[in-house]
C-alpha positions in Angstrom: 33.3 84.2 39.4 36.0 82.2 37.7 38.8 81.2 40.1 41.1 79.8 37.3 44.2 81.8 36.5 45.8 82.3 33.1 49.1 80.9 32.0 51.0 84.1 32.4 49.9 84.3 36.1 50.7 80.6 36.6 54.2 81.2 35.3 54.6 84.3 37.6 53.4 82.2 40.5 55.9 79.5 39.7 58.8 82.0 39.5 57.9 83.6 42.8 57.6 80.2 44.5 61.0 79.1 43.2 62.6 82.4 44.3 61.1 82.2 47.7 62.3 78.6 48.2 65.8 79.3 46.9 66.6 82.8 48.0 64.4 83.9 51.0 63.4 80.9 53.2 67.1 79.9 53.7 67.7 83.4 55.2 65.5 82.5 58.2 68.1 80.2 59.7 71.2 82.4 59.0 72.0 84.5 62.1 74.1 86.9 60.0 70.9 87.7 58.0 68.8 88.7 61.0 68.8 91.8 63.1 68.4 92.0 66.9 64.6 91.7 66.6 64.9 88.6 64.3 63.6 90.6 61.4 65.7 90.4 58.2 68.7 92.6 58.6 69.0 95.7 56.2 72.1 94.4 54.4 70.5 91.0 53.7 67.3 92.8 52.6 69.1 95.1 50.2 70.9 92.1 48.6 67.8 90.0 48.1 65.8 93.0 46.9 68.3 93.5 44.2 67.9 89.9 43.1 64.1 90.4 43.0 64.5 93.3 40.7 66.9 91.4 38.5 64.4 88.5 38.3 61.7 90.9 37.1 59.4 90.3 40.1 59.5 93.7 41.8 56.4 95.5 43.1 53.7 93.5 41.2 51.0 95.8 42.5 52.4 98.9 40.8 51.9 99.9 37.2 54.6 98.9 34.7 55.4 102.6 34.0 56.3 102.9 37.7 58.6 99.8 37.6 56.0 97.2 38.7 54.2 94.3 37.1 50.7 96.0 36.8 48.7 93.2 38.3 45.1 93.5 39.4 43.9 92.3 42.8 43.4 88.7 41.7 46.9 88.6 40.4 48.3 90.1 43.5 46.4 87.6 45.7 48.0 84.7 43.8 51.6 86.1 44.2 51.3 87.5 47.7 50.2 84.1 49.0 53.4 82.6 47.5 55.6 85.4 48.9 54.5 85.0 52.5 55.4 81.3 52.7 58.7 83.0 53.8 58.7 85.1 56.9 60.4 88.0 55.1 58.9 87.3 51.6 56.6 90.3 51.2 59.2 93.0 52.2 61.7 91.4 49.8 59.3 92.0 46.9 58.2 95.4 48.2 54.8 94.1 49.0 54.7 94.4 52.8 52.6 96.7 55.0 52.5 99.6 55.4 54.3 100.5 52.1 52.1 98.2 50.1 48.9 99.9 51.2 50.5 103.4 50.9 51.6 102.8 47.3 48.2 101.5 46.3 46.4 104.5 47.8 48.9 107.1 46.5 48.8 105.7 43.0 45.1 106.1 43.0 44.7 109.6 44.5 47.8 111.6 43.7 47.9 113.7 40.6 50.6 112.7 38.2 52.5 115.8 39.0 53.1 114.6 42.6 53.7 110.9 42.0 57.3 111.3 41.2 58.0 113.1 44.5 55.9 111.1 46.9 55.1 107.7 45.3 58.1 106.7 43.2 60.7 106.6 46.0 58.5 104.1 47.9 58.0 102.0 44.7 61.7 102.0 44.1 62.4 100.9 47.7 64.5 104.0 48.4 62.3 105.1 51.3 59.8 103.7 53.7 56.4 105.1 54.5 54.0 105.2 57.5 50.3 105.8 58.0 49.6 107.9 61.1 46.0 107.6 62.1 45.6 105.6 65.4 45.8 107.6 68.6 46.3 106.8 72.3 43.2 107.0 74.5 40.9 108.9 74.5 41.7 109.5 70.8 40.6 107.5 67.8 41.1 103.8 67.2 38.5 102.0 65.2 36.2 105.0 65.5 37.7 107.9 63.5 35.1 110.3 64.9 37.2 110.3 68.1 40.1 111.9 66.3 41.9 114.5 68.6 44.9 115.5 66.4 44.0 118.8 64.8 45.3 120.6 61.7 44.5 124.3 61.6 44.6 126.3 58.4 47.0 129.3 58.4 47.3 130.9 55.1 48.7 128.4 52.6 49.8 126.0 55.4 48.3 123.6 57.9 49.6 123.6 61.5 49.3 120.3 63.3 49.1 119.5 67.0 48.3 116.1 68.5 49.5 112.6 69.2 49.6 109.3 67.4 50.7 105.8 68.4 51.3 102.3 67.2 52.4 103.8 63.9 54.1 101.0 62.0 57.5 101.8 60.5 57.6 105.4 61.7 61.1 105.0 63.1 62.5 104.6 59.6 59.8 106.2 57.4 60.5 109.2 55.3 57.1 109.7 53.6 54.3 109.8 56.2 50.5 110.1 55.7 48.7 111.9 58.5 45.0 111.9 59.3 44.0 114.9 61.4 40.8 116.8 62.3 40.3 120.0 60.3 36.7 120.8 61.4 34.0 119.5 63.7 31.8 118.4 60.9 30.7 114.8 61.8 31.1 113.5 58.2 33.8 115.8 56.7 35.8 116.8 59.7 38.9 114.8 58.9 41.6 115.5 56.2 44.6 113.5 55.0 48.1 115.0 54.5 51.5 114.0 53.3 54.7 115.2 55.0 58.4 114.3 55.0 60.1 113.0 58.1 62.7 115.8 58.0 60.0 118.4 58.6 60.3 120.2 62.0 57.4 120.3 64.4 57.0 116.6 65.3 59.0 113.9 67.0 59.0 110.2 67.9 58.2 110.0 71.6 59.1 106.3 71.9 59.3 103.0 70.0 56.7 100.8 71.6 57.6 97.3 72.5 55.3 94.7 71.0 54.5 91.0 71.5 55.2 90.0 67.9 58.3 90.3 65.7 59.3 93.9 65.0 58.8 95.7 61.7 61.6 97.9 60.3 61.0 101.2 62.0 59.0 99.6 64.9 55.7 100.7 66.2 56.0 104.3 67.4 54.3 107.0 69.4 54.4 110.4 67.7 53.9 113.9 69.0 53.0 116.8 66.7 53.7 120.3 68.1 53.5 122.8 65.3 54.2 120.7 62.2 53.6 122.8 59.1 52.2 121.1 56.0 51.8 123.1 52.8 48.2 123.0 51.4 49.5 121.4 48.2 50.3 118.3 50.3 46.7 117.9 51.3 45.4 114.5 49.9 42.2 114.8 47.9 40.3 117.8 49.3 39.8 119.3 52.8 37.3 117.0 54.6 38.1 113.9 52.5 40.2 112.3 55.3 37.6 109.6 56.0 37.2 108.9 52.2 41.0 108.5 51.9 41.2 106.1 54.9 38.6 103.9 53.1 40.6 104.0 49.9 43.8 103.2 51.9 42.5 100.6 54.3 40.1 98.5 52.2 42.7 97.1 49.8 45.3 97.1 52.5 43.1 94.7 54.6 42.8 92.5 51.7 46.5 92.4 51.0 47.0 91.3 54.6 44.7 88.4 53.9 46.6 87.5 50.7 49.8 87.3 52.7 48.4 85.6 55.8 47.1 82.6 53.7 50.6 82.1 52.6 52.0 82.1 56.1 49.2 79.8 57.3 50.0 77.3 54.5 53.7 77.3 55.4 52.8 76.5 59.0 50.8 73.4 57.9 53.6 72.4 55.5 56.0 72.4 58.5 53.5 70.4 60.6 52.9 67.9 57.7 56.6 67.3 57.3 57.1 66.7 61.0 54.2 64.3 61.5 55.2 62.4 58.4 58.6 61.7 59.9 57.8 61.3 63.6 56.7 58.0 65.0 54.6 57.5 68.1 53.1 54.3 69.6 54.6 52.1 66.9 53.0 54.1 64.0 53.7 57.2 62.1 52.2 60.3 63.8 50.4 61.2 60.5 48.5 57.9 60.8 46.8 58.9 64.1 43.2 59.9 63.5 43.4 62.8 65.9 46.4 64.2 64.0 44.5 64.0 60.8 41.5 65.8 62.3 43.7 68.7 63.3 45.4 69.0 59.9 42.1 68.7 58.0 40.4 71.2 60.1 43.2 73.8 59.8 43.4 73.2 56.0 39.7 73.7 55.6 39.8 77.1 57.4 42.7 78.3 55.3 40.8 77.3 52.2 37.7 79.2 53.3 39.9 82.3 53.9 41.5 81.9 50.4 38.1 81.8 48.7 36.7 84.8 50.6 39.9 86.7 49.8 39.7 85.8 46.1 36.0 86.7 45.9 36.7 90.1 47.4 39.6 90.6 44.9 37.4 89.6 42.0 34.6 92.1 43.0 37.1 95.0 43.4 38.6 94.2 40.0 35.0 94.4 38.6 34.4 97.8 40.1 32.7 96.9 43.4 33.7 98.3 46.7 33.3 94.9 48.4 33.2 96.3 51.9 31.4 93.4 53.5 33.4 90.9 51.5 36.7 92.5 52.7 35.4 92.4 56.3 34.5 88.7 56.0 37.9 87.9 54.5 39.7 89.9 57.2 37.9 88.1 60.1 38.1 84.6 58.6 41.7 84.7 57.4 43.1 86.3 60.6 41.5 83.6 62.6 42.5 80.9 60.2 46.1 82.1 60.4 46.1 81.9 64.2 44.4 78.5 64.1 46.9 77.0 61.6 50.0 78.2 63.5 48.6 77.0 66.8 47.7 73.6 65.3 51.2 73.3 63.7 52.9 74.0 67.1 50.7 71.5 68.8 51.5 68.8 66.2 55.2 69.6 66.3 55.2 69.3 70.1 58.2 70.7 72.0 60.1 71.4 68.8 57.3 73.7 67.7 57.8 75.8 70.8 61.5 76.3 70.1 63.2 78.7 67.7 64.5 75.7 65.8 61.3 76.1 63.7 59.7 79.4 62.6 56.4 78.6 64.2 56.9 80.5 67.4 57.8 83.6 65.3 54.6 83.1 63.3 52.5 82.6 66.5 53.6 85.9 67.9 53.0 87.6 64.6 49.6 85.9 64.1 48.1 87.4 67.2 48.0 90.9 65.9 46.1 89.8 62.8 42.9 89.9 64.7 43.6 93.4 65.9 45.4 95.4 63.2 43.4 97.2 60.5 40.2 96.7 62.5 39.6 94.2 65.2 37.5 91.1 64.3 34.6 92.5 66.4 34.5 95.7 64.5 34.3 93.9 61.2 31.5 91.8 62.5 29.7 95.0 63.5 30.1 96.1 59.9 28.7 92.8 58.6 25.8 93.1 61.1 24.9 96.5 59.7 24.8 95.1 56.2 22.6 92.3 57.3 20.2 94.7 59.0 20.1 97.0 56.0 20.0 94.4 53.2 18.3 91.4 54.8 17.9 88.6 52.2 19.9 90.7 49.6 23.0 90.3 51.8 23.6 87.0 50.0 23.0 88.2 46.5 25.3 86.8 43.8 27.1 89.5 41.9 
């Protein structure tokens, strides 16, 4: 495993870093650029996205013939980390969840004949997407075997009944992926579908209030009452729903990690600036041993997360599934993010608790990292299964 990057990627990273510093971070303190939930307002987002396209930095995860930069996972990790030093960085480059994971999955599984219809509008930034899998109790969460939403085959169509919730972006999404039960087979009972938001037979029950900053389109509860989906919009084959979720969620978890390391680094940058300027008890705050311990500990955890993320990326780029490596990265980086932001708030004192700094925004955002795309405890269960199955081979070098 070689963690060096070539000159082309170094240059791309430098360009993304400069763009983030000059064009995106300044938006965080401009009230006219923020919506009522303190997300980037649509007019400001549209303007900066156009600048990203003009700079040739748009959609680095997508193939060049789709308008992207055609980067592999390692290249994405390098750039995504730089993007998320800004609160709104990823969405400005069209690298934010859920669209990012949706594009990666659809590019992999859709036949070329359907990519222009379903994938390209998301790549171009003309529509948003959503991934409808999670259900309210007693339906499926981390365990997809509990799926209650059903799709019944009727001729050349599937008719859907059921309920989903906490579906990110559903309030604005036009292209929606749905996971539903199509049989009671324990392994092949789920299937994946695509449908357009204008289709009748479903509705948004409510936009659920959340602790963290809002996404465009919110986090919604959905009801399906007779939605009809043509069989041609079945993803992969009937019964491949679980397979599709693994294709969709594995890389998506890893792209979360790529972004979170950037946000964690920004939090420590803010803290380092503050303690370097602030004086306490006749000395600079940064000179206090206790402050140095806090900074050093947080930096160490961020670096552990970066290395785990990059290792998983390298394995995927070399044809491995890297399931346990992705789980390790997801746990460590999500916890490192929360630890870094919490440390930064502590070091910045009262100012860290105010909206004068973006740390309180990051803190509310960071809490969901240990829940979304699989709670930390679920990923630790995955790792435990690997340990029990592989024993000493768990630590094999690839």
